[in-house]
C-alpha positions as CSV (number, residue, x, y, z in Angstrom):
1,M,-32.0,-8.0,44.6
2,G,-31.6,-5.8,41.6
3,T,-28.9,-5.2,39.1
4,K,-27.0,-2.3,39.0
5,A,-28.2,0.2,36.2
6,F,-25.6,0.5,33.1
7,D,-24.2,4.0,33.3
8,L,-22.3,4.7,30.3
9,A,-19.8,7.4,31.3
10,E,-18.8,4.8,34.3
11,T,-18.6,1.7,32.1
12,I,-16.0,3.8,29.4
13,S,-14.1,5.0,32.3
14,D,-14.0,1.5,33.6
15,L,-12.7,0.2,30.8
16,L,-10.0,3.2,30.3
17,K,-8.6,2.1,33.7
18,R,-8.4,-1.7,32.7
19,I,-6.4,-0.7,29.9
20,D,-3.9,0.6,32.5
21,E,-4.1,-2.7,34.5
22,G,-3.9,-4.8,30.9
23,R,-0.5,-3.1,30.3
24,K,0.7,-3.6,33.6
25,I,-0.2,-7.5,33.5
26,V,1.9,-7.6,30.3
27,R,4.9,-5.5,32.1
28,E,5.0,-8.0,34.9
29,T,5.0,-11.2,33.0
30,Q,7.4,-10.0,30.4
31,N,10.5,-11.1,32.7
32,V,8.6,-14.8,32.8
33,S,8.4,-14.4,28.7
34,D,12.1,-14.1,28.5
35,K,12.7,-17.0,30.9
36,F,10.2,-19.1,28.9
37,W,12.3,-18.6,25.4
38,R,15.4,-19.1,27.3
39,V,14.1,-22.6,28.8
40,H,12.8,-23.2,25.4
41,A,16.0,-22.9,23.5
42,N,17.6,-25.3,26.0
43,R,14.9,-27.9,25.7
44,E,15.1,-28.0,21.8
45,K,19.1,-28.4,22.1
46,A,18.2,-31.2,24.7
47,A,15.7,-32.8,22.4
48,Q,18.2,-32.5,19.5
49,L,20.9,-34.3,21.4
50,V,18.5,-37.3,22.4
51,N,17.7,-37.4,18.8
52,E,21.8,-37.9,18.0
53,L,22.5,-40.2,20.8
54,L,19.6,-42.5,19.4
55,L,21.3,-42.4,15.8
56,K,24.7,-42.7,17.2
57,A,26.5,-45.9,16.6
58,V,27.4,-47.8,19.5
59,P,30.2,-50.2,19.8
60,P,29.1,-53.7,20.8
61,D,31.2,-53.9,23.8
62,E,29.0,-54.2,27.1
63,P,30.9,-51.3,28.7
64,A,29.9,-48.8,25.9
65,Q,26.2,-50.0,25.9
66,S,25.7,-49.6,29.2
67,Q,27.4,-45.9,29.0
68,A,25.4,-44.9,25.9
69,K,22.2,-46.2,28.0
70,A,22.9,-44.2,30.9
71,E,23.8,-41.1,28.8
72,L,20.6,-41.4,26.8
73,A,18.4,-41.7,30.0
74,R,20.1,-38.6,31.4
75,Q,19.5,-36.9,28.4
76,V,15.9,-38.0,28.3
77,S,15.4,-36.9,31.8
78,E,16.8,-33.4,31.1
79,R,14.8,-33.0,28.3
80,Q,11.4,-34.0,30.1
81,R,12.8,-31.5,32.7
82,L,12.9,-28.7,30.6
83,T,9.9,-29.7,28.6
84,D,7.9,-29.5,32.0
85,K,9.6,-25.9,33.0
86,S,8.9,-24.4,29.6
87,N,5.3,-25.5,29.9
88,R,5.0,-24.2,33.5
89,L,6.2,-20.7,32.3
90,W,4.1,-20.6,29.5
91,R,1.1,-21.1,31.6
92,Q,2.5,-18.1,33.7
93,F,3.2,-16.1,31.0
94,T,-0.1,-16.5,28.8
95,E,-3.1,-17.2,31.6
96,P,-2.9,-13.9,33.2
97,Y,-3.3,-12.1,30.1
98,A,-5.6,-14.6,28.4
99,F,-7.9,-14.1,31.3
100,F,-7.5,-10.5,31.6
101,L,-8.3,-10.0,28.0
102,S,-11.3,-12.3,27.9
103,S,-12.6,-10.1,30.3
104,F,-11.8,-7.2,28.7
105,S,-13.1,-8.0,25.2
106,K,-16.7,-9.1,27.0
107,H,-16.9,-5.8,28.6
108,L,-16.1,-3.8,25.5
109,S,-18.5,-5.7,23.3
110,L,-21.2,-5.1,26.2
111,L,-20.4,-1.3,25.9
112,L,-20.8,-1.5,22.0
113,E,-24.2,-3.3,22.3
114,R,-25.4,-0.6,24.7
115,L,-24.1,2.6,23.0
116,P,-27.2,5.1,22.2
117,L,-28.8,4.5,19.0
118,K,-28.1,8.1,18.0
119,P,-26.2,9.4,15.0
120,E,-23.3,10.6,17.1
121,W,-22.5,7.2,18.4
122,D,-22.8,5.2,15.2
123,V,-19.5,6.3,14.3
124,Y,-17.7,4.7,17.5
125,R,-19.6,1.6,17.4
126,Q,-18.3,0.9,13.7
127,A,-14.6,2.3,14.4
128,V,-14.2,0.9,17.9
129,G,-15.9,-2.9,16.7
130,R,-13.2,-2.8,13.9
131,L,-10.0,-2.3,16.1
132,G,-8.4,-5.6,17.3
133,V,-6.5,-5.5,20.4
134,G,-6.3,-9.2,21.2
135,D,-2.5,-8.9,19.7
136,R,-0.4,-9.3,22.7
137,G,1.8,-6.5,21.2
138,S,-0.9,-3.9,21.2
139,W,-0.2,-4.1,25.0
140,T,3.3,-3.9,25.3
141,D,5.4,-0.7,25.7
142,P,6.4,0.3,23.2
143,P,3.5,-1.5,21.4
144,A,4.0,-3.5,18.3
145,N,0.9,-2.0,16.6
146,A,-1.4,0.8,17.3
147,A,-4.7,-0.8,17.8
148,L,-4.8,-0.2,21.4
149,E,-3.7,3.1,21.5
150,T,-6.3,4.0,18.8
151,L,-8.9,2.4,21.3
152,E,-7.8,4.3,24.1
153,M,-8.2,7.5,22.2
154,R,-11.6,6.4,20.8
155,L,-12.8,5.5,24.4
156,R,-11.4,9.1,25.8
157,E,-13.4,10.8,23.2
158,M,-16.6,8.7,23.8
159,L,-16.3,9.6,27.6
160,D,-16.2,13.1,26.8
161,L,-19.0,13.0,24.5
162,A,-21.3,10.7,27.4
163,V,-20.4,13.4,29.9
164,R,-21.4,16.0,27.6
165,T,-24.4,14.7,26.8
166,Q,-25.4,13.3,30.3
167,R,-28.1,15.1,32.2
168,G,-29.6,15.4,35.4
169,Q,-27.0,14.4,38.4
170,I,-23.6,15.5,38.4
171,P,-21.5,12.0,38.5
172,R,-20.1,11.3,41.9
173,V,-16.4,12.2,42.1
174,E,-14.2,9.1,43.3
175,P,-11.4,11.0,45.4
176,F,-7.8,10.1,43.6
177,P,-5.7,7.2,45.5
178,T,-3.2,9.8,47.0
179,P,-0.4,7.9,48.7
180,D,0.1,8.5,52.3
181,G,2.5,11.5,53.3
182,A,2.1,13.1,49.6
183,T,2.1,16.6,49.2
184,W,1.1,19.0,46.7
185,K,4.8,19.1,45.3
186,D,4.2,15.6,44.4
187,V,0.8,16.1,42.3
188,S,1.0,16.6,38.5
189,I,-1.8,17.4,36.6
190,T,-1.1,17.4,32.8
191,F,-4.0,18.5,30.1
192,I,-3.8,16.1,27.1
193,S,-7.1,17.8,25.8
194,D,-9.8,20.8,26.6
195,L,-11.3,18.2,28.8
196,R,-9.2,15.5,30.1
197,V,-6.2,15.4,32.1
198,Q,-3.6,13.0,33.3
199,I,-2.8,12.6,37.1
200,A,0.4,11.6,38.6
201,V,1.2,11.4,42.5
202,L,4.2,9.8,43.6
203,G,4.0,6.7,41.1
204,V,0.2,6.7,41.5
205,T,-1.3,7.6,38.0
206,D,-4.7,8.1,36.3
207,T,-6.6,10.1,33.4
208,R,-9.9,11.9,34.4
209,N,-12.2,14.4,32.5
210,Y,-13.5,17.4,34.0
211,A,-16.4,15.5,35.4
212,E,-14.5,13.1,37.3
213,M,-12.4,15.7,38.6
214,G,-15.4,17.4,40.0
215,F,-15.4,20.4,37.9
216,A,-18.9,19.7,36.2
217,D,-21.9,22.1,36.1
218,N,-25.4,21.3,35.1
219,R,-27.1,24.1,35.4
220,G,-29.1,25.9,32.5
221,G,-30.7,22.2,31.2
222,K,-28.1,21.5,28.4
223,G,-26.2,18.8,30.2
224,L,-23.1,18.7,31.8
225,K,-20.5,21.3,31.0
226,P,-17.0,22.3,32.5
227,T,-17.2,24.9,35.5
228,A,-15.3,28.4,35.2
229,A,-12.9,26.8,37.7
230,W,-12.1,24.1,35.2
231,A,-11.0,27.0,32.6
232,C,-9.2,28.5,35.4
233,L,-7.4,25.4,36.1
234,R,-6.7,25.2,32.5
235,Q,-5.1,28.3,32.5
236,L,-2.7,27.8,35.1
237,A,-1.7,24.8,32.7
238,E,-1.2,27.1,29.8
239,N,0.8,29.2,31.9
240,A,3.3,26.6,33.6
241,G,1.1,26.6,37.1
242,T,0.9,30.4,37.3
243,V,-2.1,33.0,36.8
244,E,-0.4,36.4,36.8
245,R,-2.0,39.6,38.2
246,P,-4.4,40.4,35.3
247,K,-5.0,44.0,33.7
248,G,-7.7,45.8,35.4
249,F,-7.2,43.6,38.7
250,K,-9.2,45.8,40.9
251,S,-12.3,45.3,38.8
252,N,-11.5,41.3,37.9
253,R,-10.2,40.7,41.4
254,I,-13.4,39.2,43.0
255,Q,-14.3,36.7,40.0
256,L,-10.4,35.5,39.8
257,E,-10.3,35.0,43.3
258,K,-13.8,33.1,43.3
259,Q,-12.4,30.9,40.7
260,I,-9.2,30.3,42.4
261,Q,-10.7,29.6,45.4
262,S,-13.3,27.3,43.7
263,V,-10.0,25.3,42.0
264,R,-8.7,25.3,45.4
265,S,-11.6,23.5,47.1
266,R,-12.2,20.7,44.4
267,L,-8.7,19.8,44.4
268,R,-8.6,19.3,48.0
269,K,-11.4,17.0,48.0
270,L,-9.9,15.3,45.3
271,F,-6.7,14.7,46.4
272,Q,-7.6,14.7,50.1
273,V,-4.4,17.2,50.8
274,N,-5.1,19.7,53.3
275,D,-2.6,22.4,52.7
276,D,-3.4,25.0,50.5
277,P,-2.4,24.1,46.7
278,F,-1.5,27.7,45.9
279,E,1.3,30.0,47.0
280,P,0.1,32.9,49.0
281,F,-0.9,35.6,46.8
282,R,0.7,38.6,48.2
283,A,4.2,37.1,48.3
284,V,4.6,36.2,44.7
285,K,1.8,39.0,43.1
286,A,0.5,35.9,41.3
287,Y,-1.5,32.9,41.9
288,K,1.2,30.0,41.6
289,A,0.2,26.5,42.2
290,R,2.3,24.4,44.5
291,F,1.4,21.3,42.3
292,S,2.8,20.4,38.7
293,A,0.2,22.1,36.2
294,K,1.1,21.8,32.6
295,C,-0.1,20.8,29.1
296,A,1.1,17.9,27.1
297,D,2.5,17.7,23.7
298,S,-0.6,16.5,22.1
299,Y,-2.8,19.4,23.8
300,S,-3.7,22.3,21.4
301,Y,-4.7,25.6,22.5
């Protein structure tokens, strides 16, 4: 059985998704970290108390000797109990992240090894290779350093470059994991750049570029490019979810209606919500989205 062919855009996209996975692991183990440090502090106190008991002068009479030995045994037992508990918590705290980071680093290295040997990729090969994201602080919220945020930004740039330069078949679009019962009012699409959006539906989030959203066109023999419907969706976001009746509406109506229909069809397939994602045009005299469409602060026109 042959191995799966290396797909550059798919590999970069997978790494971006795994960054979210890593942040989730760090977030979910934070409470274990807090417990560990509390137990660790109590263990240190217990160890200090054992040392004090060992150095403490005990009267020579038998009752005092027996009482001192019993107290020492009790404190040694407590110290051992806290040591075992702190060791167990330490494993719970570090092992999930260590296992994830090992796999993530391996796949990131593989990506750098397999980047195209072309000038436009050299800058990413060098820039990403210098980033160190092994520090757990890179993955916390808020992060202790900007290494992971920088890596995420570079990977998004690389993904956009891979999609733009990819020729031939348009990548297969994976439906968004829309929660059951979600309606269009639960869908939020935020443009973070000309070619990439942040999606949120009832707590489920993802970042995708236009090709991963199903808005790619490969006609013309110049590789993938956004469709006219993508420009229409971006216009909706720039205008808070509404496209007003344009000047010369009668002459532009067919073109605009075709773009809206294309947006409607692609979003239905992506989110698997059958209702119309737009309000009836006649009711509001404009194309108004039932979903949230907006631009992030980082988006520049």
